[in-house]
N, C-alpha and C positions, 0 to 999 in steps of 0.2 A: 504494500500500500504506500509506503513512504519511499521517496526518491531523494537523490542528492540535493535537489533544489528545495526540499522540505526541511533540511537541516537548519536549525535556528528558529523554526516556526512552531507554535504550540501544537502538540499532537492532536488535541481535541479539535482544533480548528481545521487541520489538514484532513482528519478522518471524516468530519462532518461534510466538508467540501467534496471529498471523493464519493462519499455515500450519496450525496445529492446529485452528483454527476451520473451515478449508476441508476438512481431512481429519483427523478425530480419531484415526485409527489411525496417523498419521505419528509416527515416533520422531525427534524433533529435540531438540537441546540447544543452548542459547545459551551462548557463552563470552564473558566480558567481560575476559578476560586477554589482554594484548598477545601476539601471536604473533611468534616470532622465535627466533634461536639461544639467547637468554638464557632462554627458557621451555620448552626441550626436556624439562625434567622433567615438565611438564604435557602438552605435545604431543610425546610420545615415540613409539617404534616401535609400541607397543600401541595408542596413540590412532589413528595413521594407518592401521594395518593393520585396525582395526575399523570403518572407514568404508566405505560403499558409494559415496558421492560427496561432494563438498564444495560448499557454497554460500558464497561469499565476499562480504562487504560491508564492506570496510575502506576507509579514506579516506587511506591513504598508500602511496606506491609501494614503499617498502622492504618493508612487510608483504605487499603483493600479490605482489611478486617471490618472497618467501620461500615463501608458500603455493603459488604456481605451481611452484616447484622441488620442494617436498615432494610435490605431487600427481603430478608427472612421475616422481619417484623411486619412489613407491609405486604408480604406475599407477592413480590415482584420477581419475575425471572431475571437472572443476571448472567450476562456473558462476561466473565472475568478474563481479562487479558492484560498483559503488561510485561515489563522487564524489570529486572533487578540485577544491575551490573551486566554481565554477559549472558545471564539466564533469561529465558522467555517462557511464558506460560499462557495457556488458555484453558478455560473450564466453563462448561455450561451448567448453571445452577438453577434448579427449579425447587423453590421452597417446599419442604416436606415430601419431596419425591427423590431428590438426588442429594449427594453429599455437598455440604456447604464449603466454601473456601476455608473457613476457620476450622473445619474438621479434617482438612487434608494436610 
């Protein structure tokens, strides 16, 4: 998905742009705000309840665990993906049907 010309650009912005190129009817929004308990004014109940599913691309475990917990709480499917150093991962999580990120 990412090319050399994407280096230095926010991952979320690039991913949303490419997803819209693939399907221009897709309604996606990129957030460049750190997700966590300190930003629950942005990522509040209305935010989570308004989602059909979540595609995650964060590069730290604390944020991954937080999003995973929120998705389980609100019953939202999660496509967890990201990098940590040279390691990459992806995992499809369906609350109460598959293993959660925090369980793996």
